[in-house]
C-alpha positions as CSV (number, residue, x, y, z in Angstrom):
1,M,93.8,60.6,133.6
2,E,96.3,63.0,134.9
3,A,97.6,66.2,133.3
4,D,101.0,64.7,132.4
5,E,99.3,61.9,130.6
6,I,97.0,64.3,128.7
7,E,99.9,66.4,127.7
8,K,101.8,63.4,126.3
9,F,98.8,62.3,124.3
10,E,98.4,65.9,122.9
11,D,102.1,65.9,122.0
12,L,101.5,62.8,120.0
13,G,98.8,64.6,118.0
14,Y,95.6,63.6,119.9
15,V,93.1,66.3,120.6
16,M,91.4,66.2,123.9
17,S,87.8,67.6,124.1
18,G,88.8,70.4,126.5
19,S,91.6,71.5,124.2
20,R,89.4,71.4,121.1
21,H,86.8,73.5,123.0
22,K,89.4,76.2,123.8
23,R,90.7,76.1,120.2
24,M,87.2,76.4,118.8
25,N,86.5,79.4,121.0
26,A,89.8,81.0,120.0
27,V,88.9,80.5,116.3
28,R,85.4,81.9,116.9
29,L,86.7,85.0,118.7
30,R,89.3,85.6,115.9
31,K,86.5,85.4,113.3
32,E,84.3,87.8,115.3
33,N,87.2,90.3,115.6
34,Q,87.7,90.1,111.8
35,V,84.1,90.9,111.2
36,Y,84.2,93.8,113.7
37,S,87.4,95.0,112.1
38,A,85.8,95.0,108.6
39,E,82.8,96.9,109.9
40,E,85.0,99.4,111.7
41,K,87.1,99.8,108.6
42,Q,84.0,100.5,106.5
43,A,82.7,103.1,109.0
44,L,86.1,104.8,109.1
45,A,86.2,104.9,105.3
46,M,82.8,106.5,105.2
47,F,83.7,109.0,107.9
48,N,86.9,110.0,106.0
49,Y,84.9,110.3,102.8
50,E,82.4,112.7,104.4
51,E,85.2,114.8,106.0
52,K,86.9,115.0,102.6
53,Q,83.6,116.2,101.0
54,K,83.2,118.9,103.7
55,R,86.7,120.2,103.1
56,E,86.2,120.2,99.3
57,H,82.9,122.1,99.7
58,K,84.6,124.6,101.9
59,V,87.4,125.1,99.4
60,I,84.9,125.6,96.6
61,A,82.9,128.1,98.6
62,D,86.1,130.0,99.5
63,F,87.1,130.1,95.8
64,K,83.6,131.3,94.8
65,E,83.8,134.0,97.4
66,L,87.3,135.0,96.2
67,I,86.2,135.2,92.6
68,A,83.1,137.2,93.5
69,A,85.3,139.6,95.5
70,K,87.8,140.0,92.6
71,L,85.1,140.6,90.1
72,G,83.5,143.2,92.3
73,G,80.1,141.6,92.5
74,T,79.9,141.2,96.2
75,S,83.2,142.8,97.4
76,A,81.5,144.8,100.2
77,S,79.6,141.9,101.6
78,A,82.4,139.4,101.2
79,A,84.9,141.8,102.9
80,G,82.4,142.3,105.7
81,E,81.9,138.6,106.2
82,R,85.6,138.0,106.5
83,G,86.1,141.0,108.8
84,D,88.4,142.9,106.5
85,D,88.7,146.6,107.2
86,S,90.4,147.7,104.1
87,D,88.7,151.1,103.7
């Protein structure tokens, strides 16, 4: 059978074994990519969550330091840590 004849049969709706194999491989690759995408999406979400937690902890620590400095409890040590020279 020649390529022209195969193409005519495929146009009529017949599926040749080689075409089916290519199609199945394409479906399999697409499914694998979906799985990888879901895993990557989950990993990125976890990374973003951890980064957000770090930022929040830093903000809270900065607020605690600011409150301690305003109340006078550790103003000398807090000013020294920040490098303020407000003598």
